[in-house]
C-alpha positions as CSV (number, residue, x, y, z in Angstrom):
1,X,-39.4,-48.6,-85.2
2,X,-36.3,-47.3,-87.7
3,X,-32.6,-47.1,-86.7
4,X,-30.7,-45.5,-89.0
5,X,-26.8,-48.0,-89.1
6,X,-24.5,-45.9,-87.8
7,X,-20.7,-46.5,-87.5
8,X,-17.4,-43.8,-88.0
9,X,-14.5,-44.9,-89.4
10,X,-12.7,-42.0,-87.1
11,X,-14.4,-43.8,-84.2
12,X,-12.5,-46.8,-84.6
13,X,-9.0,-44.8,-85.7
14,X,-9.3,-42.0,-82.9
15,X,-11.5,-43.5,-80.4
16,X,-8.5,-43.8,-78.1
17,X,-7.4,-40.9,-78.4
18,X,-8.1,-39.5,-74.8
19,X,-6.0,-41.9,-73.4
20,X,-2.7,-42.7,-75.6
21,X,-2.0,-39.2,-74.6
22,X,0.3,-37.7,-77.4
23,X,3.1,-40.1,-77.7
24,X,5.7,-40.2,-81.1
25,X,4.6,-43.7,-82.2
26,X,1.6,-43.7,-84.7
27,X,1.0,-47.7,-83.9
28,X,0.5,-48.8,-81.1
29,X,3.4,-51.1,-79.2
30,X,3.0,-54.2,-77.8
31,X,3.1,-54.2,-73.7
32,X,3.9,-57.1,-72.0
33,X,4.3,-55.6,-68.5
34,X,2.0,-56.9,-66.3
35,X,3.6,-54.2,-63.0
36,X,4.3,-50.5,-63.2
37,X,6.5,-48.3,-61.7
38,X,4.9,-47.0,-58.1
39,X,5.2,-43.1,-58.3
40,X,4.9,-41.7,-54.4
41,X,2.9,-39.2,-54.6
42,X,0.4,-41.7,-56.5
43,X,-3.6,-42.4,-55.5
44,X,-4.8,-45.1,-53.8
45,X,-5.8,-47.8,-56.4
46,X,-9.7,-47.2,-55.1
47,X,-9.3,-43.5,-56.7
48,X,-8.0,-44.2,-59.7
49,X,-10.5,-43.5,-62.6
50,X,-10.5,-47.0,-63.8
51,X,-12.0,-46.4,-67.1
52,X,-9.2,-43.0,-67.7
53,X,-6.0,-44.3,-66.2
54,X,-3.8,-41.5,-66.1
55,X,-1.0,-44.7,-65.1
56,X,-1.5,-48.1,-64.6
57,X,-0.6,-50.2,-61.2
58,X,-1.3,-53.8,-62.3
59,X,-2.5,-54.8,-65.4
60,X,-5.1,-56.9,-64.0
61,X,-6.6,-53.3,-63.3
62,X,-5.7,-51.0,-66.0
63,X,-2.9,-51.7,-68.7
64,X,-2.2,-48.7,-71.7
65,X,-3.7,-51.7,-74.2
66,X,-7.0,-52.8,-73.1
67,X,-8.2,-49.2,-71.9
68,X,-7.4,-47.9,-75.5
69,X,-9.2,-50.6,-76.3
70,X,-12.6,-50.2,-74.3
71,X,-12.5,-46.8,-75.0
72,X,-12.7,-47.8,-79.4
73,X,-15.1,-50.1,-78.5
74,X,-17.7,-48.1,-76.4
75,X,-18.2,-45.9,-79.4
76,X,-18.9,-48.0,-82.0
77,X,-21.6,-50.2,-79.3
78,X,-22.8,-47.0,-78.0
79,X,-21.7,-48.5,-74.5
80,X,-19.7,-49.6,-72.0
81,X,-17.1,-52.2,-72.7
82,X,-15.7,-55.0,-70.3
83,X,-13.5,-57.2,-72.1
84,X,-13.2,-60.5,-71.2
85,X,-10.4,-63.4,-71.5
86,X,-12.6,-65.3,-73.6
87,X,-16.3,-65.2,-74.8
88,X,-17.6,-68.0,-72.6
89,X,-15.4,-65.9,-69.1
90,X,-17.9,-63.2,-70.2
91,X,-21.1,-65.0,-70.3
92,X,-20.0,-66.5,-67.3
93,X,-19.0,-62.8,-66.0
94,X,-23.1,-62.2,-67.2
95,X,-24.5,-64.5,-64.9
96,X,-22.3,-63.5,-62.0
97,X,-23.6,-60.1,-62.0
98,X,-27.6,-60.5,-62.9
99,X,-27.5,-63.5,-60.2
100,X,-30.8,-65.4,-61.5
101,X,-32.7,-67.7,-60.1
102,X,-34.7,-68.5,-63.8
103,X,-32.7,-68.5,-66.8
104,X,-34.8,-68.4,-70.1
105,X,-33.0,-69.7,-73.2
106,X,-33.1,-71.7,-76.5
107,X,-31.0,-74.0,-78.6
108,X,-28.1,-71.0,-79.7
109,X,-24.1,-71.4,-78.7
110,X,-24.1,-74.6,-76.5
111,X,-20.7,-73.1,-74.8
112,X,-23.2,-70.6,-73.3
113,X,-25.3,-73.7,-72.0
114,X,-22.2,-75.7,-70.5
115,X,-21.7,-72.1,-69.1
116,X,-24.8,-71.7,-67.4
117,X,-24.8,-75.4,-66.5
118,X,-21.7,-74.3,-64.1
119,X,-23.5,-71.4,-62.9
120,X,-25.5,-73.4,-61.6
121,X,-23.2,-76.1,-59.8
122,X,-22.1,-72.7,-58.0
123,X,-25.7,-71.6,-56.8
124,X,-27.0,-72.6,-53.1
125,X,-30.5,-72.8,-55.0
126,X,-31.8,-74.5,-57.7
127,X,-31.1,-72.6,-61.1
128,X,-34.1,-73.9,-63.2
129,X,-34.3,-73.3,-66.7
130,X,-36.8,-71.5,-68.6
131,X,-38.7,-71.6,-72.0
132,X,-39.5,-67.7,-73.8
133,X,-42.8,-68.8,-73.6
134,X,-43.3,-70.1,-70.2
135,X,-44.6,-67.2,-67.9
136,X,-41.2,-65.0,-66.9
137,X,-40.9,-63.3,-63.4
138,X,-38.9,-60.5,-62.1
139,X,-35.2,-61.2,-61.8
140,X,-35.3,-63.3,-64.4
141,X,-33.1,-63.2,-66.8
142,X,-33.7,-64.2,-70.7
143,X,-30.9,-64.8,-73.0
144,X,-31.7,-64.7,-76.2
145,X,-29.8,-64.8,-79.9
146,X,-29.9,-62.4,-83.0
147,X,-32.8,-62.1,-84.2
148,X,-35.5,-62.9,-81.0
149,X,-34.9,-59.4,-79.2
150,X,-38.0,-58.3,-80.6
151,X,-40.5,-61.6,-79.5
152,X,-39.0,-61.7,-75.8
153,X,-38.5,-58.0,-74.5
154,X,-41.8,-56.6,-73.7
155,X,-42.9,-59.9,-71.8
156,X,-39.3,-59.7,-69.5
157,X,-39.5,-56.2,-69.0
158,X,-43.0,-56.4,-68.3
159,X,-42.2,-59.1,-64.7
160,X,-39.0,-56.3,-64.3
161,X,-36.4,-59.5,-65.8
162,X,-33.5,-58.8,-68.0
163,X,-32.7,-59.0,-71.5
164,X,-28.9,-60.2,-72.6
165,X,-28.7,-61.1,-76.2
166,X,-25.6,-62.8,-77.8
167,X,-24.9,-60.5,-80.2
168,X,-21.8,-62.4,-81.6
169,X,-23.5,-63.2,-85.2
170,X,-25.1,-59.7,-86.0
171,X,-23.2,-56.8,-83.9
172,X,-23.0,-53.4,-84.7
173,X,-23.4,-51.9,-87.2
174,X,-25.6,-54.8,-88.6
175,X,-27.5,-54.2,-85.3
176,X,-27.5,-52.1,-82.2
177,X,-28.9,-54.1,-79.4
178,X,-29.6,-51.5,-76.7
179,X,-32.0,-49.7,-79.1
180,X,-33.8,-52.9,-79.4
181,X,-34.6,-53.3,-75.6
182,X,-31.2,-55.6,-74.5
183,X,-29.9,-54.7,-71.0
184,X,-26.9,-55.9,-71.5
185,X,-25.3,-57.9,-75.3
186,X,-22.6,-60.4,-75.4
187,X,-19.7,-60.5,-78.1
188,X,-17.8,-63.4,-78.5
189,X,-14.0,-62.9,-79.9
190,X,-12.7,-65.6,-82.8
191,X,-10.5,-66.3,-85.5
192,X,-6.7,-64.7,-84.3
193,X,-7.5,-63.8,-81.1
194,X,-9.8,-65.4,-77.9
195,X,-12.0,-62.2,-76.6
196,X,-15.2,-62.1,-75.4
197,X,-16.7,-58.5,-74.6
198,X,-20.0,-57.7,-72.5
199,X,-21.8,-54.1,-73.3
200,X,-24.3,-52.5,-70.4
201,X,-25.0,-48.9,-70.1
202,X,-23.9,-47.2,-67.2
203,X,-20.7,-47.0,-65.9
204,X,-21.9,-48.1,-62.8
205,X,-22.4,-51.9,-63.9
206,X,-19.5,-51.6,-65.8
207,X,-17.6,-50.7,-62.7
208,X,-19.0,-53.1,-60.7
209,X,-18.1,-55.7,-64.0
210,X,-15.0,-54.5,-63.8
211,X,-14.2,-55.1,-60.3
212,X,-15.9,-59.1,-60.5
213,X,-13.2,-59.5,-63.5
214,X,-10.2,-58.4,-61.5
215,X,-11.0,-61.2,-58.6
216,X,-12.3,-63.9,-61.1
217,X,-8.9,-63.4,-62.7
218,X,-10.4,-63.1,-66.7
219,X,-8.3,-60.1,-67.4
220,X,-7.9,-60.3,-70.8
221,X,-4.6,-60.6,-72.0
222,X,-1.7,-58.0,-73.2
223,X,-1.1,-59.2,-76.8
224,X,-5.0,-60.3,-77.4
225,X,-5.9,-56.2,-76.2
226,X,-3.3,-55.1,-78.9
227,X,-4.5,-57.8,-81.6
228,X,-8.2,-56.4,-81.5
229,X,-7.3,-53.1,-81.5
230,X,-5.4,-53.6,-84.7
231,X,-8.7,-55.6,-85.9
232,X,-10.8,-52.3,-84.5
233,X,-8.8,-49.9,-86.9
234,X,-10.4,-52.3,-90.1
235,X,-13.4,-53.6,-88.9
236,X,-16.0,-50.9,-91.0
237,X,-13.9,-52.7,-94.4
238,X,-15.0,-55.9,-93.1
239,X,-18.5,-56.3,-91.7
240,X,-19.8,-54.7,-93.9
241,X,-17.8,-56.4,-97.6
242,X,-18.5,-60.3,-95.5
243,X,-22.4,-59.4,-94.9
244,X,-22.6,-58.4,-98.2
245,X,-20.9,-61.7,-100.0
246,X,-22.5,-64.0,-97.5
247,X,-26.3,-62.7,-98.0
248,X,-24.8,-63.3,-102.3
249,X,-24.1,-66.3,-101.5
250,X,-27.3,-67.0,-99.8
251,X,-29.2,-65.5,-102.7
252,X,-27.5,-68.2,-105.3
253,X,-27.7,-71.2,-102.6
254,X,-30.7,-71.3,-102.4
255,X,-31.7,-71.7,-106.1
256,X,-29.1,-74.5,-105.7
257,X,-31.2,-76.3,-102.8
258,X,-34.3,-75.5,-104.8
259,X,-32.3,-78.1,-107.8
260,X,-34.2,-81.6,-108.0
261,X,-31.5,-84.1,-108.1
262,X,-32.4,-84.9,-112.3
263,X,-31.8,-81.3,-113.2
264,X,-28.2,-79.1,-111.8
265,X,-28.0,-75.6,-111.5
266,X,-24.3,-74.1,-112.9
267,X,-23.1,-77.0,-113.3
268,X,-24.3,-77.9,-109.7
269,X,-25.8,-81.1,-109.4
270,X,-29.2,-81.0,-107.7
271,X,-29.9,-83.5,-104.6
272,X,-26.7,-82.3,-102.4
273,X,-27.7,-79.4,-101.1
274,X,-30.9,-79.3,-99.3
275,X,-31.6,-76.0,-97.8
276,X,-30.5,-72.8,-96.5
277,X,-30.8,-71.1,-93.5
278,X,-30.0,-67.2,-92.8
279,X,-31.8,-64.2,-91.7
280,X,-32.4,-62.8,-94.9
281,X,-33.7,-65.7,-95.9
282,X,-37.0,-65.7,-92.9
283,X,-40.4,-64.9,-93.2
284,X,-42.8,-62.0,-92.1
285,X,-43.9,-64.5,-88.5
286,X,-47.1,-64.6,-87.4
287,X,-46.3,-61.1,-85.4
288,X,-46.0,-59.7,-88.5
289,X,-42.3,-59.1,-87.7
290,X,-38.9,-59.6,-90.3
291,X,-35.5,-60.0,-89.0
292,X,-35.6,-56.9,-91.3
293,X,-36.4,-54.3,-88.8
294,X,-34.1,-54.9,-86.3
295,X,-30.8,-56.2,-88.8
296,X,-31.6,-52.4,-91.0
297,X,-27.1,-52.4,-90.8
298,X,-26.7,-56.4,-93.4
299,X,-27.5,-59.7,-92.3
300,X,-25.0,-61.8,-91.0
301,X,-21.9,-63.4,-92.9
302,X,-22.8,-66.3,-91.6
303,X,-24.8,-68.6,-92.7
304,X,-25.9,-72.7,-92.5
305,X,-27.1,-75.2,-94.9
306,X,-28.2,-78.5,-94.7
307,X,-26.8,-81.2,-96.5
308,X,-29.1,-84.3,-98.2
309,X,-27.0,-86.8,-95.8
310,X,-24.0,-86.4,-93.1
311,X,-21.5,-88.4,-96.1
312,X,-22.5,-85.5,-98.3
313,X,-22.4,-82.7,-94.8
314,X,-19.1,-84.8,-93.7
315,X,-17.0,-84.9,-96.7
316,X,-17.7,-80.8,-97.8
317,X,-15.3,-79.0,-95.6
318,X,-12.5,-81.2,-96.7
319,X,-13.6,-80.4,-101.1
320,X,-13.5,-76.7,-100.6
321,X,-10.1,-74.9,-101.7
322,X,-10.8,-70.9,-100.1
323,X,-13.3,-72.0,-97.5
324,X,-11.0,-73.7,-94.4
325,X,-12.6,-76.3,-92.2
326,X,-11.9,-74.9,-89.0
327,X,-14.5,-73.6,-85.6
328,X,-15.0,-70.2,-85.8
329,X,-16.6,-67.5,-87.3
330,X,-15.8,-63.7,-88.2
331,X,-12.7,-63.5,-89.2
332,X,-11.4,-62.5,-93.3
333,X,-11.1,-66.0,-93.7
334,X,-13.7,-68.4,-95.1
335,X,-14.6,-71.4,-92.8
336,X,-16.4,-74.2,-93.0
337,X,-17.2,-75.6,-90.4
338,X,-18.7,-79.9,-90.1
339,X,-20.4,-78.9,-86.8
340,X,-21.1,-82.1,-85.2
341,X,-17.5,-82.3,-84.8
342,X,-17.6,-79.4,-82.3
343,X,-21.2,-80.2,-81.3
344,X,-22.7,-84.2,-80.8
345,X,-26.2,-82.9,-81.0
346,X,-25.4,-80.9,-83.6
347,X,-27.9,-82.6,-87.1
348,X,-25.1,-84.6,-88.6
349,X,-26.1,-83.6,-91.9
350,X,-25.1,-79.3,-91.2
351,X,-22.7,-77.2,-92.5
352,X,-22.0,-73.8,-90.8
353,X,-20.3,-71.5,-93.5
354,X,-18.1,-68.0,-92.3
355,X,-18.3,-65.2,-95.1
356,X,-14.1,-63.6,-95.0
357,X,-13.4,-60.9,-97.0
358,X,-12.4,-63.6,-100.1
359,X,-14.1,-62.2,-103.5
360,X,-18.1,-64.0,-104.0
361,X,-17.1,-65.1,-107.2
362,X,-14.0,-67.1,-105.3
363,X,-16.1,-68.4,-103.0
364,X,-19.3,-69.1,-105.6
365,X,-16.8,-71.4,-108.0
366,X,-15.4,-72.7,-104.3
367,X,-18.5,-74.0,-103.2
368,X,-19.5,-75.2,-107.3
369,X,-16.4,-77.4,-107.4
370,X,-17.1,-79.1,-103.8
371,X,-20.1,-79.9,-104.2
372,X,-19.7,-81.5,-107.6
373,X,-16.7,-83.4,-106.1
374,X,-19.7,-84.6,-102.7
375,X,-21.7,-86.1,-105.8
376,X,-19.1,-87.2,-108.1
377,X,-17.2,-89.6,-104.8
378,X,-20.6,-91.0,-103.8
379,X,-21.3,-91.9,-107.1
380,X,-18.1,-93.7,-107.7
381,X,-18.7,-95.4,-104.5
382,X,-21.5,-97.3,-105.9
């Protein structure tokens, strides 16, 4: 399979031109109204084109900025996009829409597992959790993260099941899930706004999701819609840079991790960093698959490292200058997190890193001094 990664700046900057009208303002205003003045000649609600409304009734259905956001996202993501108040709200919406009796899932974001447990409590039958290696049945939902798409799409589609992809760590233009066989994909929003997206192939699917969203009360807020629209205008500039910087850091860290504890590399003592996890480092698997076959637009800007001891892992995030010790990913600020702080089931030596838009050399220098201070702090305790 060959794909040409694509992202057009004009889509991000002008993809909402069909719905914002001939307005004088260049930058959109923040709308705080939930309700709108009625027109005596207005159409009934069920006759309104909810994707292209000429007027608004109530923000639970449509409002100006959220409509503009979904138009821009439609062009960026090559599908019909429903926005939600949070990533987990989008996750739950997908479960309500597909109504699976069995869900195939491994690892991944722990929040999704908790959302699945809530869904299971809502059903009057036992919803079974299965593995990707189990035999799929009609109606199954296969919930995968990048880069597991290739391994599961044919098996789940062979029995008429559905493939949902969590593309949070590799959104377009890094990869295009629909071109890889996904039936639906999800992206969680982080950093300076809380939001979630579900992307489907048809307007009919979107309309059902929109109706469910209206009465589950999970519509994205007005301020969040405005923040998302503003962020999308420069998305093409940020994600490519973040991907390139993260990949360069991973290559440097790989060498650091291979340095023996009695040696050092570029001033970084060996024996502190044990391993680096990133899709760019994966080898060709037994099926002949390599992640580059589907991630042709670049690698994720988020990766994980293992420190040699839990003490190093707990200390490292608080010894950096530019990496902020916080849980999230994808923002302009680089973040570093001792992951067991958020997920108690995580490896106690694992640290997750999300690369922002800072310069590579500055981030590299920050990690170098943090590794040195980790080693020094442990040495001083002996």
